[in-house]
C-alpha positions in Angstrom: -148.4 -51.3 28.1 -147.6 -52.4 24.6 -144.1 -52.2 23.2 -143.2 -51.4 19.7 -142.8 -55.1 18.7 -146.2 -56.1 20.0 -147.8 -53.1 18.3 -146.1 -54.2 15.0 -147.4 -57.8 15.4 -150.9 -56.6 16.0 -150.7 -54.2 13.0 -149.5 -57.1 10.8 -152.3 -59.4 11.9 -154.9 -56.7 11.3 -153.5 -56.0 7.8 -153.5 -59.8 7.0 -157.1 -60.2 8.2 -158.3 -57.3 6.1 -156.3 -58.4 3.1 -157.9 -61.9 3.2 -161.4 -60.4 3.4 -161.0 -57.6 0.9 -158.3 -59.1 -1.4 -160.5 -60.8 -4.0 -162.8 -57.8 -4.3 -159.8 -55.4 -4.7 -158.3 -57.6 -7.4 -161.6 -57.9 -9.2 -162.2 -54.2 -9.2 -158.6 -53.6 -10.3 -159.1 -56.0 -13.3 -162.4 -54.3 -14.3 -160.7 -50.9 -14.1 -157.8 -52.1 -16.3 -160.3 -53.5 -18.9 -162.2 -50.2 -18.9 -159.0 -48.2 -19.4 -157.9 -50.5 -22.3 -161.3 -50.1 -24.0 -161.2 -46.3 -23.6 -157.7 -46.1 -25.0 -158.7 -48.2 -28.0 -161.7 -46.0 -28.6 -159.6 -42.8 -28.4 -157.0 -44.0 -31.0 -157.6 -43.2 -34.6 -158.6 -46.2 -36.7 -155.8 -48.0 -38.5 -155.6 -47.4 -42.2 -155.7 -50.6 -44.4 -152.4 -51.3 -46.1 -151.9 -49.8 -49.5 -152.5 -52.1 -52.4 -150.1 -52.0 -55.3 -151.7 -50.6 -58.5 -153.1 -53.2 -60.9 -151.2 -54.0 -64.1 -151.9 -51.3 -66.7 -153.5 -49.1 -64.1 -152.7 -45.5 -63.5 -149.5 -44.8 -61.5 -149.9 -43.5 -58.0 -149.1 -39.8 -57.6 -147.0 -38.8 -54.6 -146.8 -35.1 -53.9 -143.5 -33.7 -52.7 -141.6 -30.5 -52.5 -139.0 -29.0 -54.8 -135.6 -28.4 -53.2 -133.2 -26.2 -55.0 -129.7 -27.6 -55.4 -127.1 -26.6 -52.9 -124.6 -24.0 -54.4 -121.6 -26.1 -53.4 -122.9 -29.2 -55.3 -123.9 -28.3 -58.8 -125.8 -30.7 -61.0 -123.6 -33.1 -63.0 
């Protein structure tokens, strides 16, 4: 009957023959899947905000809201 080495050679030959037949189709479908995933990821991301433009000369200053933090007791105001 077949030994382990003969079985391994037959298995390698079968894998090579199948890879030659199905290889291009598998690569093509993997590329399509990658493109679809990229497009879906881009669609799921929030749109990028345009960069803020500096105010025009003589224009109103930009108001930035913040929070008031009380001074630390160990560091009094100068």
